[in-house]
N, C-alpha and C positions, 0 to 999 in steps of 0.2 A: 296336555297342557289344560284342555278345557275341563276335563274331568277334575284335575287339580284344583282348578279356580272354583268348580261347583263345590268342591269338598270343603274349601277353605270358607265360601259364603255359608254352606250349610252349619259348620263349627261355629262360626261367628253367632248366626241366628240362633242356634241352639243354646250358646252358651249365655247369650243376653236374655233369651225369652224364658229360659228354663233354670240355669244354673249359676246366674249372677246373683249376687246377696240382695239384691232389690226384685228379683223376678217375681216374689208373691205379691207385690203390690199393684193395683190396677194402674191404667193410665192409657193415654193414645196409643195405639199401636206402633207408629212411627218412632214415637219418643222411647220406646224400649230399646231402640238401636241408634239413633242418633240425636245430638242436640240441636240438628237443623231444623228441627220441629219448631222448637221454641224460638230459633234464630228467625224463621218464616215468620211468626207471629209478631215478633219485635218489630221486623221490617215493615209489616202491615200496619202496626201501630195499634194492634187489638190485644196485645199478649195479657193485658190485665183482665180483660173480659174473656179471653179463652180459659185463663186460670180459674176464673169463676165458673164456666161452663163445664170444665172437666170436674171441678168438685160437686157441681149439680149432678154429673152423670156417674162419677166414680166414689165419690165420698169424702171424707175428710182427709184422707191420705192419698195422694197422686203420685205416682212415678212420672214425672215430667221431662226426663232425659235419661240416659242409661244409667246415670250415677247420681240422680238428682231427685229429692223428694219435695213436694209441696205439702204443707200440712195447715189445715185450716180449723185451729182451735185456738182457745185463750190459752191453755197450757202450752201450746207450740209456740207462741208469741213470747211468753215468758222464759221458756227452756231455751230458745234460739237467740233472742235478743237481749234478755234481762242480764243484771250484773251477775257475774260468776259463770255464765253459760259457758260449756265445754266446746266451743266453735271458735273459730278465726275468721277473718276476712277473707271472701272468696278470691282466689288468684286472678280471676279475669278483671277485677277492679283496676288492674295496673293499666289497662287502655284508655282510662279516664285522665292519667297523668299527662300533662304537657311535656315536662321535662323532668324535673325533679318530683318525687313521691309527696303528695299531701294527705291531710287526714283522712281524706275519702279513701284513698288507695293504699296507706300503709297497712301492712300485715302484722308488723312486729307489734306487739302489745305494749311493751316497754316505751319504745319510740313514740308510738300513738300517744300513750297516757302522757309523755314529757310535752309533747307538742300541744295536746288538748288543754294541759293545766296553764298553759301560757295563753292559748286563744281565747279561752273562756274569760279571761279577764276583760277583754275588749266588750263582752255582752254581758257584763255586770250592771248593776243599777249604776255605778258611777261611769261604766263605760257608756251606756245608752244616753245618760245625760249629757256626755260629751257630745254625741252624735246626734242629739235631738234638734239643734238648731239648723243641720244640714237636712234632716227630714222634712222639717217643717218649711223650710225655703224652697224645697222641690214642691210640696203639696201647694204653697203659695201659688206657684207657677201653673200648676195643674188646675187649680181653681179658676185662676184668671182666663186660662184656656178655654175651660167650659163657659164661663162668662160670656166669652167672645162668640161662642155659638149662637147666642141668642140675638136675633137681628131686631132691627128698629121696629117698635110698635108689636113685637111678638112676646107672649109670655114664656113660651117653650122654645128650648134650643133645636137648631137642627140635629138630625139623628147622629150619635157619635158611636162609633164601633169602639166598645171598651176593650176588646183583646188588644187592639193596637195601642189605644190611650193608656191603658194600665201598663202594657209592654214599655212604653216610652218612659212612664212615670218610674217604673221599678228600676229601669236601667240608668236612668239620671240620678235616682235615689242612691243606688249602690255604687256607681262610680264617684259619687260625691261623698258619701260616707267612707268609703275604702280609701280614695286617693286624694279627696278634695279637688277633684277636677270636674267641672260641669260640661257635659257634652251636648246640653239642650236638644236632645232628640224629640221632646215635646214640640218644639216648635220649628227645628232646622233639620231637614231629612240627611243631612251629610254623613251622620255616623249610624244611621237606622240598619247599614248593611250589616253592622255588627250582630244585631238581634237575630236577623236573617242568617247569619252565618252560624251562630250557635244552634239554630233550629234544624238548620240542614246538617251540619256536623254531628248532632245527636242521632240521625238516624242511622248512620253506620256505627257509631260507638253503642247505640241499643243492641243492634244485633252482635257485636263482638263481645258484648258482655255475656251473651247466650252462647256463643260459638267463637271462642279466640282462634280456633285452627283455621279460620279464613284469612288470618294474617300470614299464613305460610305461602311462600313465592309472591307476595303483596297480592294475593287474589282479592284482598278488600279494597286495594287500590282501583282494581280493573272493575269490580261490582259497583263502586260508589264514588266515581270520580268527582262528582260534584261535592260530595261531603268531604273528601280529602282537601279539595281547593277551599271549602269553606273554613274547614279547621286551620288550614293555613292562613287564611285572612285573619281570623281571631288571633292566632298566635302573633301575627305582626302587629295587630292594633295593641295587645297587652305588652310586647316588648316595647313599642312606643310610648304606653302610657307609663310603665315602670321607668323607663329613661327619663322621662320628663319629671317623674315624681321624685327621683333620686337627686336631681338637679334643684329641685325647689325647696323652699323652706316654707313647710305649711304645718299648722297645728289643728287638733280638733278633727282628724280622720283617724281610722283605724290603722292606717299604715304608721302615723307618727305615735299613736298610742302604743300598739304593739313594739315599736322600737324601744320603749322604755320598761317593758313588761319582762320579768323573768319567772322562770319556774320555781315556785316556792319550795319545792322538795329538793332542788339542786343547785338553785341560784343561776341557772343557766339561761341566757337568752336565746330568741331565734337568729340563726345565722341569716344573712340576706338572702340566699338562695331559697331559704325555708318561707322566709317573711314574703317574698315575691311570689312563689307558687300558691301559698294560701290565700293572698289577698285576690290573687287572680280566680282562684276557685270561687272565692266569695260573690265575684261578678256574675259568674254563671248561674251556681245554685241559689244565690240570693235573689237576683233579678228574675229569672225564669219561673221559680217556684212561687214567688211572691206575686207575680203579676198574675198567674193563672189563678191563685186564690181570690186576689182581688176581683178578676172576673166571675169566678164561679159564686163568689157571695152576693155580688149585685145581680146575677142571674136569678139567684133563688129569693132575694128579698124583692125584687121586681116582680116575681111570678107568685109571690106569696102575700097578697094583701093583709092578712092579719099580722104575720111576722113583721113586714115593713111597717105597718102603724106602730107596733109595740116598741120597736127600736126607735123610732122616730119620737115617740112621746118619752122614752126613756133619756135619749141624749138631750133634747130640748128642755127636760125638766131638771137635768142634772148640771147643766151649764149656764151661767148668766152670759157669757159673751165668747166670742170665738176665740180670744186670747187666753180664756179659761181651759181650752181644751190642750192640754199637755199631759206629758207622761206623769202619773202619780195616782194617789188613792182615788181620786174623783172618776179618772178615766177607767180604773180596776173597778169601779163600783157599777159600771155598765155591764151586769152580767148577762142581759137578755142579748145584747149586742155580740159578746163573747160566745154565747151559745150558738148564735147564728152563724158564727164563723166557724166553730168546731163542728156543725152540723154540715156545712157546706164542704169542710175538710174531710168529713167521713164519706159523704156520698161521693165526692169528686175529688180524690186527693191527687195533688200534682204529679206524683209518680205512684202509679197503682199496681205496678208489677212486684215481684218478690226481691227483697235485698238477701242475695244469697249468701250462706256461709258455709264453711267447711267443718265437719267434725273433728276434733283434735284427736290426738293419740289416746287410745284406751276405749274410745267410743263415748257415747252420750246416751243418756235416757231422755227421750223427748216426748212428752205428754205420756208418760207411762211406757213407752216403746224403746228397746234399746236400738241405737242406730250405731253401725261400724263406723270407725275412724276412716276419713276420707270422703265419706259421703257429703254431697253437697245439700242442704236443706235451707227451707225457706218458707215464708208465709206470704203470699199475695195479699198486699195491703187493700186493694179493692175488695177482693174476695172476702176478707175477715170482717171489713167493714159493712159488707152485705150479707153477712150470716145471720139467718133468723135465728140461731142459738144465743148469738150475742146481742142482737139488734132486733126487737120483734118490729114488724112493719118496716122492714130494712130499707125498701125503696122509697119510703116516705120522708119528705122533708119536715122533721119535727124537733125544732130547736128546744120544745119543752123536755126532751128526753136528756138534757144536760142540767137540768135544774137540780138543786141540792136534794129537793124532796126525792126526785125520782132517781137520783143517784144513789141516795141511802138505801132505797128499796131494792136495787138492783146492782150493786156493787160489782159482783163478780162479771156481770154483763158488759160492764164499761171498761174493763181492764185492756183488751185489744184494740186501743184506739191509737194508731202508729202512723199518722202523717209524717211525723218527724223522727220515727223510730223511737226506741226506748234503749235505756242502758248505756254502756260506755261508748257506743257506737251512734248514738242520737245525735240529731242535727244540732251542732254547736250553735248556728245563727238563729235558732228558735225565739230567744227572747227578743232579738231584733225584728224577725219577722211578725211576730205578734204584735210589737210596738207598732210598726208601720200599719198592720192591719187596722188596729183598733184606731189609731190617730186618722187614718184615711176615711173611714166611715164616720166616725164622730163627726170630723168636719164637714164631709160631705151632707149628712143628716142635718146639721146644723146650718148650712147655708143654702140647700137646695131640697126640691122635691124632685124625684126623678121616676120615670115609667119606662115601660116597653115602647119601642117606636111603633107607629102604625104598620098595619100590613103593606107589604111593598118594600120593606126593609128589614128581610129576613136575616136572623143571626144563625140559622139552622144550616148544619152540613148538608150538601146535596144527597139526595135519597141513596145514590149508590155508594156513598161515602160514609153512610151512618154507622158507628160502631157502638153507640150506647142502647141501654134498655128503655124502651118506651114505657110511658105510664100505662098501668093495667087498670086503674080505677079512675072514674069520673072525678074530676076535680084536684087529681094527683099532679103535683109539679113534676113537669117533665126534667129529667135529669140532665145536668149540664155535661155535654158529651166530651171526651177528651181523646185523642191519640196518645199513646204512650210510648216516647222515643227518649228513654232515659227520664225525662220530665214531661210535662204535658204539652201536646199541641192543641191550640184553641181557638174557637171562632166565637165572636160576639161576646156578651149580648150587645145588641143595638139598643142604646137608650136616649131619652131625651130629657133635659133637665130644665127646671124653672126655679130661678132664684127666690128666695123666701123675702118677702117684704121686711119681714120682723127680724131678720138675722143681722146682728150687730157685731162689731168687732170689740 
């Protein structure tokens, strides 16, 4: 019996190491035989960095699991995620679905296209104008909270942990724009457990995205009991919100807007289960990723005096009053602010790992190489954003690389910018996210000066928990470090704010 087991193990190892269609591709030794290698790094939260390290060691094409290839080229981005790509959604995404499938988890391209055509109407210019009052109302609350941190006779506020502050702002904004419901987590801790539940739940989900076999015999429930409990807490919260929303007569939110929208191709509207699951997904995807980007942008600007001053000058010269800072042409003209946001998204994408896809029947040519059907392929977002082939001085914070002059000179190098992905599966909420980011920073720069808090208020990870790459050159801005658990887990920055005397409404 022992010899039979040994023979089976030998056959297994020999097949995956020698005869498997991907055997010729280099990669970590354990990854040849099990996707638990990537699941381990997903659990640690450093999967995005491990993907980067693998490319540094093995090259642009890495075997990251027995049937999985990582590709770190601009051509790979285009061929895997671009329109017309001969791939389909990775099957493990179904672990993200609460009950009914949503646009993040749907594999059927026809069904996905129908639902996306309806949902995209909420994020059109007309849709964003409908949502703008809710966004601005939450920003007003946020601004007043920052003002309240300035004590009598003080010029500067008490230190503010922006990871928490921006999480509360983004959550309040997304629940308001989605359901017209304000939970006021900026001031009231009652519902802050929901954000903690999302973060804890994502640890398990990140692992299952890499190794769904852990759901067999409910092994994941035993490995991640706190994550399972957290997911149940979030599910109860969403059910309660949806129940209240269905009983309310509210206009001006995404829920009511989408109730009126129909697929222009078929005339079909979303069913109530579809509408419910999509708006619930917006809460997670919208609040978590937006808050992470708000935090990373503020870190880089507070750490880069030149960029900070250029944004401050641009905003304060563009608008005559706070009330002028609205969605539209003038806000869009703040191109350096937008460049600072894009550069933060490049260096610290909220989700830095790979968005896996499965090659369809007949195989696909990806960056000039034929890949057989059934193989799972992807590009590590953090990895491609830090590729020196695509971004010279890749670890430097250089918003100037996004100027029109630089873009014209380096057009091919800037194609692989994928914090929102690209193609038919790109983030449908990108217009809303960018609107929130632009409005938030334009208003902050109009009303305040801000800086890093003094020593003693560290926003850094404990030394043993560091996951990011440290600066290599004197004067280089330290990268805003994230753990990757589906979306980014963050700390800091800790900032102080000073109201501007000249700021008017």
